[in-house]
N, C-alpha and C positions, 0 to 999 in steps of 0.2 A: 731330528732328525736330519738330517743335509740329503740336500743332492745334483751330481753331479753328472752334465751333459755328457751322451756320450756321442746323441749322436740325431739323422732329422732325419723323416720319412717319407719318401718320393714316391713308391705307389700302394694303394693300399686295393683290395680284389675285396668285396663287400660278397660275392659270393658265395666265397668258401674265408672271412673274415680275417682278411692275414695284407700286416704293415711289411711291407721290404723297405729296409730302414736301411741307409747307407747311413753305419761305422765312420766318426772322420776323428775319438775325440777317445782314454778309456780303450775299455773292454768291457765286451759283456760274457758271462757266464748263466751257464743254465741257472735256477737257483736265485738270479736275480730279482726284487725285487724292482720292477718298473714304473717310471712315474710318462704318459703320455700327452706333454699338453700346445692348444696349439691354442686360437681363438676366441675357439667354436669344445673343445674335447677336453675333458683330462679324465685320464683313464688310470689308475694306478692298478697293480696285476699283478702277481707271480711266474717270470720267464720259464715257464712248463719244457721247450720246448722253442731249434730257430733250425734255423733251413739253411745252405748255403753250396744254390746249386745244383736245389732238388738233392743234395745230402745232407743227414744229420749230424750239428756238429753242437758242439757241447760249449763253444766258443769263438768266441769272432773280438777279427784285433781293425788297428785302421787304417783304409779302405777298402774290407771284406760289405757286401751291399748282403745284406740275408733278411731273410722272411721273418715272418716272427707273430705269430694268432692270441690274437686281442680279443680283448674280453669285451670291446664298442667300435665304433667310426672315430677310428685315423682318417687323416687327411694329409694329401700333397708338404711338404713342411714344417706339420706338428712337431718341435722339438723330444728324442728322447731324453728317456735321464736315467740312474740308476740311482736308486734310498739307498745313501749311502748313511750309518747311523754314526752320531755325531756326539 
């Protein structure tokens, strides 16, 4: 399996376990398997939902900043990848 960089974590909201992700490359879709990776972060999960401007969306494109629920602690600057079948 390969991975494609789609963005970076710009903020992490610890009380609700949500990461704000700035999408820079490609697109992010509900149902994608994502990998959040950084110096001390290594989270892999299925993307169950995301929000753009407090409204649920199914797809995010470059230039969007979306909130995603994560299954662990993410940190500002962590890279977000979509896992792709090879």
